[in-house]
C-alpha positions, 0 to 999 in steps of 0.5 A: 531820803537817799537810798544807799548800799553798804558793802555787804558780804560776797557770800552767800550768793543771792539775797538774804534777809538779816536783822538789819536789812538784805544782802545782795550778791551776784557773780560776774567775773567780767562785769565792769559795774553791776546795778541793783534795780528796785521796783514798786510793789506792782513791779511796774516802776523802777524806783531806784538803781543802786551800784553794788559797791564792792566786788570780791573774787568775781562776786559783786555785793552790797547790803540794803539797810532796813529792807525786808522780804517782799522787795522786788528787784533785778539787775543791770550788768555793765561790761563789753558788748563784744560777741566775737570775744564771748561778751554780751553785756547790755545794761538796757536789759533787766536781768533775773538773779540766778539765785532768785527764790521767787520770780513774780510774773511771766516772760512773754518773749518780745523784741525788747528782750533781745540784746541785739537789734532783730532784723539788723545786718549781722544781727547778733553783732548789733546792740539794742538799747530798748529797756526791757524792765517793763516786759521782764518779771521781777525777783522777789526777796523772800525768807525761808521761815516755814514750820515743817513740824515733824516732817521726816523724809521716808528714805526708802531704799532705792531698790525698794522704790516704785517711781511714778513720773508725773506732770504737776499741772497735767496730772490733776487738771482733769480730776473731777474729784479735786476742787476746781481751784486746786486742779493743775497745781502742786496743792492738788497733789496733797489732796486725799484723792491723789494720795489715796490713788498713789498709795493704792498703786504702791508708789514710793516716790513721785518724780515731778517733771520740771517745777523750776521757773521756765519760759515759753518759747517765742515760736510756740507762743506765736503758734498759740502753744506753750512750753507745757513740759517746762524743760526751758528753765531760767530760775533754778531756785524759784518754783514756777508760778503756774504750778504753785497756785498760791504762795511759795510755801505751797510746794513745801506743804505738798512735800510734807503731805506726801512724806506723811503718806510715805511718798518721796518727791524726786524733781526732774531738773534741767541744769544742762541748758537755759531758756536763753537759747543760742546766740540769737536768743533773748537776754534774760539772765546768764547771758547778760550777767557773764556769757563767757563764764556761764556757757560753753562757747565754740572755741573757734568762734565765741559768737556761737554756742557749743550746743550739746543739748539740742536747744541752743546752749549748754551750761559750762559746769567746768567753771567753778561758779557755775558748778557752785550755782548748780550744787547750791540749787540742789542743796536748796531743794533738799535742805529748804524744800525737803525733796528726796532726789533728782532726775537730771535731764541730759545728764551727760552734758553736766559731766562734759569737759574739753574732751567730752564726757568725763566720769571723773568730772568736777560735777560728779566728784563734787556730788560724790563727796557732798555730805547732803547730796551724796545721800539722796537719790541721783538719777541720770538721763545718761545722754545728750546730743553731742558727740559721744553723748550716749553714756548709758552705764558710764555714770559712777557708783551712787548714780542710777540711770534711765535705762532706755535699752530696757524700754526698747528690748521689752518693746521689741519682744512684746511687738513680736520680734524674734531673736531678742530673748537674750537681750530681754533676759539681761534686762529682766535680770537687772542689766548686769551687762550694762551696770555690773562694774565698780560695785554698782547694783541692779538699782543703778537701772531705772527700768521703764516702758513709757515716760513723758517723752514718747507714747503713753502705754495706751498709745504704744499698743494703739499706734504704729506711727506718731501723730503729732499734727497738733504741734503744728510742725507738720508731724516732723517732731518726735521720734519716728520709730517707737517700736510700737504695734497697734494690734491691727488697727491704727488708733481708736477702734470698736473692734472687740478683739483688737481692744482685748489684745491691746488690754492684754499688751498693756498688762504684759508691759506692766508685768514685765516692768514690775517683775524685773530687777532694777527700779521700775518707773511708771508713767502717770495715767498708764494705769487708766488707759490715758491716751495722747491721741498718738502724739509722742511729743506733747511738750507743747500741749497744755490741753486735753492732749497733755492732761491725764484723762482720769475717766479711765478709772471707771471704764470697764477693762481700762483701769489697771490699778489693782493689777499694778498693786498686785504686781508691786506686792508680788515684787516685794514678796518675792525679793525682786527688790534685791540689790545684788545681781543674780549669777546662776550660782547655787544658793544654800538650798542647792538651787540656783538663784536664777535659771533660764528654761526652755519650753520643755522645762530644761535649762537653756544652753548656748544654742537655745539663746541663738534661735533666730525666731525665739519668742518664748522666755522662762525663768526661775528666780530663787530666794530662800523659801520664795521662788518665782517663775516667770513665763513670757510668750511674745509669739502669736501662737500658744506655747506648751510649757512643762513645769520643771522638777525643783528641789523642795517645791511641791507645786506652783501657784499662778499669781499673774496671768495676763491672758485673763481679763483681770490679769491674775489667776489662782490655780495650782500647777504641779511639777512635771505637769504641762500647761499652755501659755497663751499667745502674747501673754505673761504668767508668774507663779510662786513656788510652794515648798513642801 
């Protein structure tokens, strides 16, 4: 029986099963012909090659009668191979559907994946005729039938949120309390052991490092490594099979379980570039479908790519169809997969126009008016590597941003640098100097000390220099300056005094993070002393270096889960989740909503902020009936502090004292009394009214 395609429909893009069969739709503005390639159940043999019969407004489409979910397919796209004009069509290369919701198999990059002849003179202008179907994964038609039951997104206010960044595989791979078959998969995140841990910490949202289908870089494979982090996406609708550990519904089951525990799911997404790299990269999807439409090309030489991302290419969201791809993907993950928000990797690249970053770009405007996407959590990594790419504070209302200045200023302070108290005060108070414009709020600032990119908290206080030798790049990768301090010894030590200081420094960082205005983000494993042996760029370490070491939960002096939970509770009880900036003006009780103090208890003046070697900072954050006093001593010497007279406050109760072994205390201090703030420590006290 001859297989044929009916005309079908140009919308929606991708594949959609109906009662009569399956509709296929693929955008390519410059193609001359598009062939749908069908494969046997194992994906090894190409059984049919069917031209899509119609093109409507740049969308090629056809309908395959009597087909159903489970069908394996790919595309071959015909058109000019003219790199000097930006065209790289090569029908010998099987291509993934950009809208594929399931991709079967992995890509192990070899010579056959490239559209040009490797090693040929002027290689990228040559043409390779080897068929890549055998070495390409296949797209699989699926339906989205899933019974969600009474799943309801928690919809926590952003200002109330505590975000926990984790890598799906790395987070659970070494957890001995999880069944071995589930370790390292998304299913492990819904086990009682993991959910109990997250709830004990007070986490309201997990931020998952990339779960989209990604590719291992060829150079990593040749070194016996892999792209562990997954910032090398090629499928924006398909979950990566490594993390799924089962069928495509595993992710949905996990989201439902986390929602039931009142934990939101935020995805780290990489729409700024794809895994196809620069002009010398492989042809896997977008390059072979319509290179000129999908990528920013160098205007003076369309052979080359405009690389604002540092990895070879940049998706061109100024093209309406590319913008549609990204927004369709986002809506899919919200409406079909029920996620609660996104963190956009190198978000500046998404809002670029011909003249650079544009705060009124089509991408930002579309999300602002979208009835679905405007209601979820949108978090920008507000930089890329292009000219003018650092844009912290430049994103519009409705967005939050990773605040690396919070990270850097707090690291300098706790390292012992002098003269940074003004910057630290601004960070603690919500970074109004950065975000207080266009009616933005403190929740625009995502505060963090550590993230996946850089040292873990244990390594931040244990190493002065990066130690990335395991990446096999001669320790040349990763940021050279981490504003870290090893407390006197580089790396592991048995010195009791050094270890005690490191534990105190970890408590200092966590306390200043969780007792600041803005939205705190924790890095998975920091609460249990997880180390990467000084590696600050473990992107390729799918092993014990990159996996979280859970044994710290049971090592004396290492586990900080109870300490963190006390901080989270104190944060909520004392209104540090407030979603308005403090300005030092009196409240109805005639007390200022924020007051900065000297060690003698007097309010700071202009000259006090300019003392070059100042390392002590004190503040009272006031809220009706619930004031909080924060004392931060970054000096190696103790500071004697005089408790100020505060109207309506009869005494102050110590809640947090990082100088103690557990990090908390419960003593009363009366106004006008003095007490000693220990070297390199933080104390938090709550006012008792009377």
